[in-house]
C-alpha positions as CSV (number, residue, x, y, z in Angstrom):
1,M,-11.6,-3.0,-0.5
2,A,-10.7,-1.4,-3.8
3,I,-7.1,-1.2,-5.3
4,S,-5.4,0.5,-8.2
5,F,-4.0,-2.9,-10.0
6,A,-4.3,-2.8,-13.6
7,R,-2.1,-4.8,-16.1
8,F,-1.7,-4.2,-19.8
9,E,-0.2,-6.6,-22.1
10,F,-0.1,-8.0,-25.7
11,V,-1.3,-11.1,-27.4
12,K,1.9,-12.1,-29.3
13,R,1.9,-14.3,-32.5
14,S,5.6,-15.0,-32.0
15,E,4.5,-16.8,-28.8
16,G,2.0,-19.0,-30.7
17,K,-0.7,-17.0,-29.0
18,T,-4.0,-16.0,-30.6
19,A,-6.9,-13.3,-29.8
20,C,-9.2,-16.1,-30.3
21,G,-7.5,-18.3,-27.8
22,K,-7.4,-15.4,-25.3
23,A,-11.2,-14.6,-25.9
24,A,-12.3,-18.2,-25.5
25,Y,-10.5,-18.4,-22.2
26,N,-11.9,-15.4,-20.7
27,A,-15.4,-15.9,-21.8
28,R,-15.0,-19.8,-20.7
29,C,-16.8,-20.7,-24.1
30,R,-15.8,-22.8,-27.3
31,L,-14.4,-20.5,-30.2
32,Y,-13.0,-21.7,-33.3
33,F,-9.6,-20.2,-34.7
34,E,-9.6,-20.1,-38.3
35,G,-5.8,-20.3,-38.6
36,N,-3.3,-18.7,-40.9
37,K,0.1,-19.4,-42.5
38,F,1.8,-19.2,-39.0
39,L,-0.5,-21.1,-36.8
40,K,-3.0,-24.1,-37.7
41,A,-6.6,-23.7,-37.3
42,R,-7.9,-25.4,-33.8
43,L,-10.8,-25.2,-31.8
44,Y,-10.6,-23.4,-28.2
45,D,-12.9,-25.1,-25.5
46,W,-13.0,-23.4,-22.0
47,S,-16.7,-24.3,-21.6
48,Y,-16.2,-26.7,-18.8
49,R,-14.9,-23.8,-16.4
50,I,-17.2,-21.8,-14.3
51,P,-18.7,-19.4,-16.5
52,S,-18.0,-15.6,-16.4
53,A,-20.1,-13.7,-14.0
54,Y,-20.5,-11.2,-16.8
55,H,-19.7,-11.1,-20.7
56,E,-20.1,-8.5,-23.2
57,I,-18.7,-7.3,-26.6
58,I,-18.3,-3.9,-26.4
59,L,-18.4,-1.8,-30.1
60,P,-18.5,1.5,-31.3
61,S,-22.1,2.5,-32.3
62,Y,-21.4,2.4,-36.2
63,V,-19.8,-0.8,-36.2
64,D,-21.4,-3.8,-37.9
65,P,-23.3,-6.0,-35.4
66,A,-22.0,-9.1,-36.8
67,F,-18.4,-7.8,-34.6
68,R,-20.5,-9.0,-31.4
69,S,-19.6,-12.5,-31.9
70,P,-16.7,-13.2,-30.5
71,E,-15.4,-15.7,-32.8
72,F,-16.4,-13.3,-35.8
73,L,-14.5,-10.2,-34.2
74,W,-11.2,-12.1,-33.1
75,N,-10.7,-13.9,-36.4
76,A,-11.2,-10.8,-38.2
77,A,-8.5,-9.3,-36.0
78,E,-6.1,-12.1,-36.7
79,R,-6.5,-11.9,-40.4
80,K,-5.7,-8.3,-40.4
81,E,-2.3,-9.1,-38.9
82,I,0.2,-10.4,-41.4
83,R,3.4,-10.7,-39.7
84,R,4.9,-13.5,-38.0
85,N,5.6,-11.4,-35.0
86,S,2.2,-9.5,-35.0
87,Q,0.6,-8.4,-31.9
88,T,-3.2,-9.3,-32.4
89,A,-4.8,-7.7,-29.6
90,F,-4.3,-5.9,-26.1
91,V,-5.0,-7.4,-22.9
92,M,-5.9,-5.6,-19.8
93,V,-7.0,-6.9,-16.2
94,L,-8.6,-4.9,-13.6
95,A,-8.9,-5.6,-10.0
96,L,-12.5,-4.9,-9.2
97,P,-13.4,-3.7,-5.7
98,D,-14.6,-6.3,-3.1
99,D,-16.8,-4.4,-0.6
100,P,-20.4,-4.9,0.5
101,A,-21.3,-1.5,-1.0
102,I,-20.2,-2.6,-4.4
103,S,-23.0,-4.8,-6.3
104,I,-22.2,-6.8,-9.3
105,E,-23.9,-4.2,-11.2
106,K,-21.7,-1.6,-10.0
107,R,-18.5,-3.6,-10.9
108,I,-20.0,-3.9,-14.4
109,L,-20.5,-0.1,-14.5
110,L,-17.2,0.4,-13.4
111,A,-15.4,-1.9,-16.2
112,R,-17.7,-1.1,-19.0
113,S,-17.5,2.8,-18.4
114,F,-13.6,2.7,-18.1
115,A,-13.6,0.7,-21.6
116,K,-15.8,3.2,-23.3
117,I,-13.9,6.2,-22.1
118,F,-10.3,4.8,-23.2
119,F,-11.0,2.5,-26.0
120,I,-14.6,2.3,-27.3
121,E,-14.9,6.3,-27.9
122,K,-11.7,6.2,-29.5
123,G,-12.8,3.5,-32.3
124,F,-11.5,0.3,-30.6
125,G,-13.6,-2.7,-30.0
126,A,-13.4,-5.0,-26.6
127,Q,-14.4,-8.0,-25.0
128,L,-15.3,-7.7,-21.3
129,D,-15.4,-10.6,-19.1
130,I,-15.7,-10.3,-15.2
131,H,-14.7,-13.3,-13.2
132,A,-15.8,-14.0,-9.7
133,P,-14.0,-15.2,-6.9
134,D,-13.2,-18.9,-6.3
135,E,-15.0,-19.2,-3.1
136,S,-13.3,-22.4,-2.4
137,R,-9.8,-20.9,-2.8
138,D,-9.7,-17.1,-2.6
139,S,-11.3,-17.2,1.0
140,A,-8.6,-19.6,2.2
141,L,-5.9,-17.4,2.9
142,D,-7.5,-14.9,5.4
143,G,-11.2,-15.6,5.4
144,H,-12.4,-12.5,3.5
145,E,-10.0,-11.7,0.7
146,R,-11.9,-12.1,-2.8
147,N,-10.2,-11.6,-6.2
148,W,-13.0,-9.9,-8.2
149,H,-11.5,-9.0,-11.7
150,A,-12.3,-7.8,-15.0
151,H,-10.4,-9.3,-18.3
152,F,-10.3,-7.0,-21.6
153,I,-9.2,-7.9,-24.9
154,I,-9.0,-5.0,-27.0
155,T,-8.5,-4.4,-30.8
156,T,-5.1,-3.0,-31.7
157,R,-6.7,-1.1,-34.8
158,R,-9.7,1.3,-34.7
159,F,-12.5,0.3,-36.9
160,K,-13.1,2.1,-40.2
161,E,-16.0,4.8,-40.2
162,D,-18.1,2.4,-42.4
163,G,-17.9,-0.1,-39.4
164,L,-17.3,-2.9,-41.5
165,S,-13.5,-3.5,-41.1
166,F,-10.2,-2.3,-39.4
167,E,-8.0,0.8,-40.3
168,E,-4.9,-0.1,-42.3
169,R,-2.6,1.7,-39.7
170,K,-2.2,1.0,-36.2
171,P,-2.4,3.6,-33.7
172,R,0.3,4.3,-31.4
173,E,-1.5,6.1,-28.4
174,V,-2.5,3.1,-26.7
175,A,0.4,1.0,-26.0
176,A,3.5,1.8,-24.3
177,V,6.7,2.8,-26.3
178,I,9.2,0.0,-25.7
179,R,13.2,0.5,-26.7
180,R,15.6,-2.2,-26.0
181,G,13.2,-3.8,-23.4
182,Q,12.4,-0.9,-21.5
183,V,9.2,1.0,-21.4
184,I,10.1,4.6,-22.5
185,S,6.5,6.1,-22.3
186,G,2.8,5.2,-22.1
187,C,-0.2,5.5,-20.0
188,N,-0.2,5.0,-16.2
189,W,-3.2,2.5,-16.2
190,G,-3.0,2.1,-12.7
191,A,-3.5,5.8,-11.9
192,L,-6.1,6.2,-14.5
193,W,-8.0,3.2,-13.0
194,T,-7.7,4.8,-9.5
195,A,-9.3,8.1,-10.5
196,H,-12.0,6.2,-12.3
197,Q,-13.1,4.1,-9.4
198,N,-13.0,7.0,-7.1
199,A,-14.9,9.2,-9.4
200,L,-17.6,6.6,-9.3
201,F,-17.5,6.1,-5.5
202,E,-17.9,9.7,-5.0
203,S,-20.8,9.9,-7.6
204,E,-22.7,7.0,-5.8
205,G,-22.2,9.1,-2.4
206,L,-19.9,6.3,-1.0
207,S,-17.0,6.6,1.5
208,L,-15.1,3.9,-0.1
209,R,-11.9,5.0,-2.0
210,V,-9.0,2.9,-3.7
211,D,-6.5,1.5,-1.0
212,W,-3.4,3.6,-1.0
213,D,-0.3,2.1,-2.3
214,G,2.6,2.1,0.0
215,I,5.5,4.2,-0.7
216,V,7.4,1.1,-1.7
217,A,5.0,-0.6,-4.2
218,Q,4.1,-4.4,-3.4
219,K,3.4,-7.1,-6.2
220,H,-0.3,-7.8,-6.8
221,L,-0.3,-11.6,-6.2
222,G,-3.7,-12.6,-7.8
223,P,-5.9,-15.4,-6.3
224,V,-4.5,-17.5,-3.6
225,R,-3.8,-20.5,-6.1
226,M,-1.2,-18.7,-7.9
227,R,0.6,-17.5,-4.6
228,A,2.1,-21.0,-3.6
229,K,4.2,-20.4,-6.8
230,A,5.4,-16.9,-6.1
231,S,8.4,-16.1,-4.2
232,S,6.8,-12.7,-4.3
233,T,5.2,-13.4,-1.1
234,R,8.2,-13.2,1.0
235,E,9.3,-10.4,-1.1
236,N,6.0,-8.7,-0.3
237,Q,6.3,-9.3,3.4
238,A,9.8,-7.6,3.4
239,I,8.3,-4.6,1.5
240,V,5.6,-4.2,4.0
241,A,8.4,-3.8,6.7
242,L,10.1,-1.3,4.7
243,N,7.1,0.7,4.0
244,K,6.7,1.1,7.8
245,V,10.1,2.8,7.8
246,E,9.6,5.0,5.0
247,C,6.2,6.4,6.0
248,Q,7.9,8.1,9.1
249,N,9.2,10.5,6.5
250,P,6.6,13.4,6.1
251,E,8.2,14.3,2.6
252,R,8.0,11.0,1.2
253,I,4.3,10.5,2.3
254,L,3.4,13.8,0.5
255,S,5.5,12.8,-2.6
256,K,3.5,9.6,-2.9
257,I,0.1,11.1,-2.2
258,V,0.5,13.7,-4.9
259,S,2.0,11.2,-7.5
260,I,-1.5,9.5,-7.2
261,A,-3.8,12.6,-6.9
262,K,-2.8,16.2,-7.3
263,C,-5.2,17.5,-5.1
264,F,-6.2,15.4,-1.6
265,S,-8.0,16.0,1.2
266,S,-7.2,15.7,5.2
267,T,-9.6,12.5,5.0
268,D,-7.0,10.9,2.1
269,F,-4.2,11.5,4.2
270,E,-5.6,9.9,7.3
271,R,-6.6,6.9,5.2
272,F,-2.9,6.7,4.1
273,L,-1.6,7.3,7.9
274,G,-4.1,4.5,9.3
275,K,-2.7,2.0,6.8
276,Y,0.9,2.4,6.9
277,V,1.6,4.1,10.4
278,E,1.6,2.4,13.8
279,E,-1.1,4.0,16.0
280,G,1.6,5.4,18.6
281,Q,3.6,7.0,16.0
282,R,0.7,8.8,14.2
283,D,0.6,12.3,15.9
284,E,4.1,12.8,15.5
285,V,4.0,11.9,11.8
286,R,0.7,14.0,11.3
287,D,2.1,16.9,12.9
288,A,5.3,16.8,10.7
289,F,3.3,16.3,7.5
290,W,1.2,19.6,7.9
291,A,3.9,21.6,8.8
292,Q,5.8,21.1,5.4
293,S,6.5,24.3,3.8
294,Q,5.8,23.0,0.1
295,L,2.1,22.0,1.3
296,V,-0.7,24.2,0.2
297,E,-4.3,24.7,0.7
298,L,-6.2,25.1,-2.2
299,C,-9.0,27.9,-2.6
300,D,-12.1,27.9,-4.9
301,P,-11.5,29.9,-7.7
302,L,-15.3,31.1,-7.9
303,T,-15.5,32.1,-3.9
304,G,-12.0,32.4,-2.8
305,D,-12.8,30.0,0.1
306,P,-11.0,27.3,1.2
307,S,-11.7,24.2,-0.7
308,G,-10.8,21.5,1.8
309,L,-8.1,20.1,-0.8
310,Y,-4.4,20.5,-0.7
311,S,-1.5,19.9,-2.9
312,T,2.1,21.2,-3.3
313,L,3.7,24.1,-5.1
314,A,5.2,22.4,-7.6
315,A,1.9,20.5,-8.5
316,V,0.1,23.8,-8.6
317,E,2.7,25.2,-10.9
318,E,2.6,22.2,-13.2
319,E,-1.3,21.9,-13.5
320,G,-1.2,25.8,-14.3
321,S,1.5,25.8,-17.0
322,A,-0.4,22.7,-18.5
323,A,-3.8,24.2,-18.8
324,E,-2.2,27.6,-20.0
325,A,-0.4,25.9,-22.8
326,F,-3.6,24.2,-23.8
327,Y,-5.7,27.4,-23.7
328,R,-2.8,29.1,-25.8
329,F,-3.4,26.2,-28.2
330,F,-6.9,26.9,-28.6
331,Q,-6.3,30.6,-29.0
332,S,-3.7,30.4,-31.6
333,A,-5.9,28.1,-33.6
334,G,-8.8,30.7,-33.5
335,L,-10.8,28.5,-31.8
336,R,-13.8,29.5,-29.2
337,M,-14.3,27.7,-26.1
338,R,-18.0,26.9,-24.8
339,Y,-16.2,25.8,-21.4
340,H,-15.1,29.1,-19.8
341,R,-14.5,27.6,-16.5
342,L,-10.8,26.6,-17.7
343,S,-9.8,30.2,-18.8
344,F,-11.2,31.8,-15.7
345,N,-9.3,29.3,-13.4
346,I,-6.2,30.1,-15.3
347,A,-6.8,33.6,-14.6
348,S,-7.0,32.9,-10.7
349,W,-4.1,30.7,-10.9
350,K,-2.0,33.6,-12.7
351,R,-3.1,36.3,-10.0
352,S,-2.2,33.8,-7.1
353,R,1.3,33.7,-8.6
354,E,1.5,37.5,-8.7
355,R,0.0,38.3,-5.2
356,G,1.3,35.3,-3.5
357,G,-0.4,34.0,-0.3
358,R,-3.3,31.9,-1.7
359,H,-3.3,29.2,-4.3
360,F,-6.5,28.4,-6.4
361,L,-7.7,25.3,-7.4
362,I,-7.6,24.9,-11.4
363,F,-8.9,21.3,-11.7
364,T,-11.1,19.4,-9.1
365,R,-9.4,16.3,-8.6
366,G,-6.8,14.0,-9.9
367,F,-7.3,13.5,-13.8
368,S,-10.2,15.8,-14.2
369,D,-8.3,18.4,-16.0
370,L,-8.2,15.7,-18.9
371,I,-12.0,15.6,-18.7
372,I,-12.1,19.3,-19.3
373,M,-9.7,19.4,-22.2
374,N,-11.7,16.3,-23.6
375,E,-14.8,18.3,-23.3
376,I,-13.2,21.6,-24.7
377,C,-11.9,19.7,-27.8
378,Q,-15.2,17.9,-28.4
379,S,-17.2,21.0,-28.5
380,A,-14.7,22.4,-31.1
381,G,-15.1,19.3,-33.2
382,Y,-11.6,17.8,-32.4
383,R,-10.6,14.5,-31.1
384,F,-8.8,14.8,-27.6
385,W,-6.0,11.8,-27.4
386,L,-5.0,11.1,-23.7
387,V,-1.4,12.0,-22.8
388,I,-0.1,11.0,-19.6
389,P,3.4,12.5,-18.6
390,D,6.1,9.8,-17.1
391,R,6.8,10.1,-13.5
């Protein structure tokens, strides 16, 4: 099974925490924190715990190799922050797939490639630790559930071009914008992790896909040892019951699927149906779902043939408008595109709006539009910073 769980947090000095302490815990190692005027020097020792299944410091290619030492890297990150309430590192946890088809090597590939795309290629450094399930505990609940997960600690600053130190200013595109305790905007890490996993599964020729969230999302409860403390277990049971009711509504199902992947196949829908709708009700829900007027089948812009993918009129318009705005920006800047597929697909989209009837697939799947835009920017010598609209 693969799920979309991704949690992004901060290491906060105001709470007495340090990047060194977090790094030592994740790596199950001994790590000395040099201290500062706010927190005393100390030795963190988690070496008595079961070692990580995989550990690595991942850095941009131009960075001094000395930073591959966790102690060197995270003490440097701590020294760079001079305020009592500084955030000294980003922390991310990703749920890794537990499936016989996914080896430890593929789990490492999934986690490393995600870090490289979203952090390392943008100039940040990261520590990756993969923790295997605790067999004595994680199998106790139902005999097969295993909690593979990846821990990242990420620098809050990019490295300078000389690779010897961190930049003076903190970039803001990675962390969420928070005002009055509320998240105003930020990356939808769960959606990005879902798209990243599915892309790898497809490239490997696997039928495995990320398990659909319900219309009403449950909480990720983590390993079994944490669940005895959580009243969330009862809450999740109530949510399961509520999902059974909500999933009788075909409009709600369509809205949920498109919020995860703008383009989806009939197989994707059947997976959702099989998980959340009782067998005796599936035919009725299936017929109502495919009869919706806002549902459209997408055509391949090169051949005009059905692509086997579906979306909604609203999503097609949104994709087309975003691509057209991006294309206009490049034209106004006097830049030439090496990647003509985007401009061709925009033309197909415009024709489909004028003629009606058929709707063309502009982008292939989920977040592939971002990949295409990134390629275009890089071909013109520009950096592309990821922007995810709030939903």
